[in-house]
C-alpha positions as a Markdown table, in Angstrom:
| # | Residue | x | y | z |
|---|---|---|---|---|
| 1 | Met | -0.1 | -0.1 | 0.0 |
| 2 | Gly | 1.4 | 3.4 | -0.9 |
| 3 | Pro | 1.4 | 6.6 | 1.1 |
| 4 | Ala | -1.6 | 7.9 | -1.2 |
| 5 | Met | -3.7 | 4.9 | -0.4 |
| 6 | Val | -3.2 | 5.2 | 3.3 |
| 7 | Gly | -4.2 | 9.0 | 2.9 |
| 8 | Val | -7.4 | 8.0 | 0.9 |
| 9 | Leu | -8.3 | 5.5 | 3.8 |
| 10 | Ile | -7.6 | 8.0 | 6.5 |
| 11 | Ala | -9.7 | 10.6 | 4.7 |
| 12 | Leu | -12.4 | 8.0 | 4.0 |
| 13 | Ala | -12.6 | 7.0 | 7.7 |
| 14 | Leu | -12.6 | 10.8 | 8.9 |
| 15 | Gly | -15.2 | 11.4 | 6.2 |
| 16 | Leu | -17.5 | 8.5 | 7.6 |
| 17 | Ala | -17.0 | 9.7 | 11.2 |
| 18 | Val | -17.7 | 13.2 | 10.5 |
| 19 | Gly | -20.8 | 12.5 | 8.1 |
| 20 | Gly | -22.2 | 10.0 | 10.8 |
| 21 | Ala | -21.8 | 12.8 | 13.5 |
| 22 | Ser | -23.6 | 15.4 | 11.2 |
| 23 | Glu | -26.4 | 13.2 | 10.7 |
| 24 | Arg | -27.0 | 12.4 | 14.3 |
| 25 | Ala | -26.7 | 15.9 | 15.2 |
| 26 | Lys | -29.3 | 17.0 | 12.4 |
| 27 | Arg | -31.7 | 14.1 | 13.7 |
| 28 | Ala | -31.1 | 15.1 | 17.2 |
| 29 | Arg | -31.9 | 18.7 | 16.4 |
| 30 | Ser | -35.1 | 17.6 | 14.5 |
| 31 | Asp | -36.2 | 15.5 | 17.5 |
| 32 | Tyr | -35.6 | 18.3 | 19.7 |
| 33 | Arg | -37.8 | 20.6 | 17.8 |
| 34 | Lys | -40.6 | 18.0 | 17.7 |
| 35 | Thr | -40.3 | 17.5 | 21.2 |
| 36 | Lys | -40.3 | 21.1 | 22.3 |
| 37 | Thr | -43.6 | 21.8 | 20.2 |
| 38 | Leu | -45.1 | 18.8 | 21.7 |
| 39 | Val | -44.1 | 19.9 | 25.3 |
| 40 | Leu | -45.4 | 23.3 | 24.9 |
| 41 | Gly | -48.8 | 21.8 | 23.7 |
| 42 | Leu | -48.8 | 19.5 | 26.6 |
| 43 | Arg | -47.9 | 22.4 | 29.1 |
| 44 | Lys | -50.8 | 24.4 | 27.8 |
| 45 | Val | -53.1 | 21.3 | 28.3 |
| 46 | Ala | -51.5 | 20.6 | 31.7 |
| 47 | Trp | -52.3 | 24.2 | 33.1 |
| 48 | Ser | -56.0 | 24.2 | 31.6 |
| 49 | Glu | -56.6 | 20.7 | 33.5 |
| 50 | Ser | -54.9 | 22.5 | 36.6 |
| 51 | Ile | -57.2 | 25.5 | 36.4 |
| 52 | Arg | -60.1 | 23.1 | 35.9 |
| 53 | Gly | -59.3 | 21.1 | 38.9 |
| 54 | Val | -58.9 | 24.2 | 41.0 |
| 55 | Arg | -62.3 | 25.5 | 39.6 |
| 56 | Val | -64.0 | 22.2 | 40.6 |
| 57 | Thr | -62.5 | 22.2 | 44.0 |
| 58 | Ala | -63.6 | 25.7 | 44.6 |
| 59 | Ile | -67.2 | 25.2 | 43.6 |
| 60 | Ala | -67.2 | 21.8 | 45.6 |
| 61 | Gly | -65.9 | 23.9 | 48.8 |
| 62 | Ala | -68.5 | 26.7 | 48.1 |
| 63 | Leu | -71.3 | 24.0 | 47.9 |
| 64 | Ala | -70.1 | 22.2 | 51.1 |
| 65 | Leu | -69.8 | 25.6 | 52.9 |
| 66 | Ala | -73.4 | 26.4 | 51.8 |
| 67 | Leu | -74.6 | 23.1 | 53.0 |
| 68 | Phe | -73.1 | 23.6 | 56.4 |
| 69 | Leu | -74.5 | 27.0 | 56.8 |
| 70 | Val | -77.9 | 25.9 | 55.8 |
| 71 | Met | -77.6 | 22.9 | 58.2 |
| 72 | His | -76.4 | 25.1 | 60.9 |
| 73 | Thr | -79.2 | 27.5 | 60.6 |
| 74 | Ile | -81.8 | 24.8 | 60.4 |
| 75 | Gly | -80.4 | 23.2 | 63.7 |
| 76 | Arg | -80.6 | 26.4 | 65.4 |
| 77 | Ser | -84.4 | 26.9 | 64.8 |
């Protein structure tokens, strides 16, 4: 094997390594963008569900308080 052939093999090995790393980086960036979009959507859903839960809890608490006050008033008379 001549020096030129060794140089070609080294260049080929480096090219394959750099090309593979580049493809992995592109794929990772694409996955990151998709995941970021998905997470933002899920974050909005989580907040809306949390607010809904607080609203239901507040209504249930208000109804329980009203029921307690009615029962307390009835018991006093």
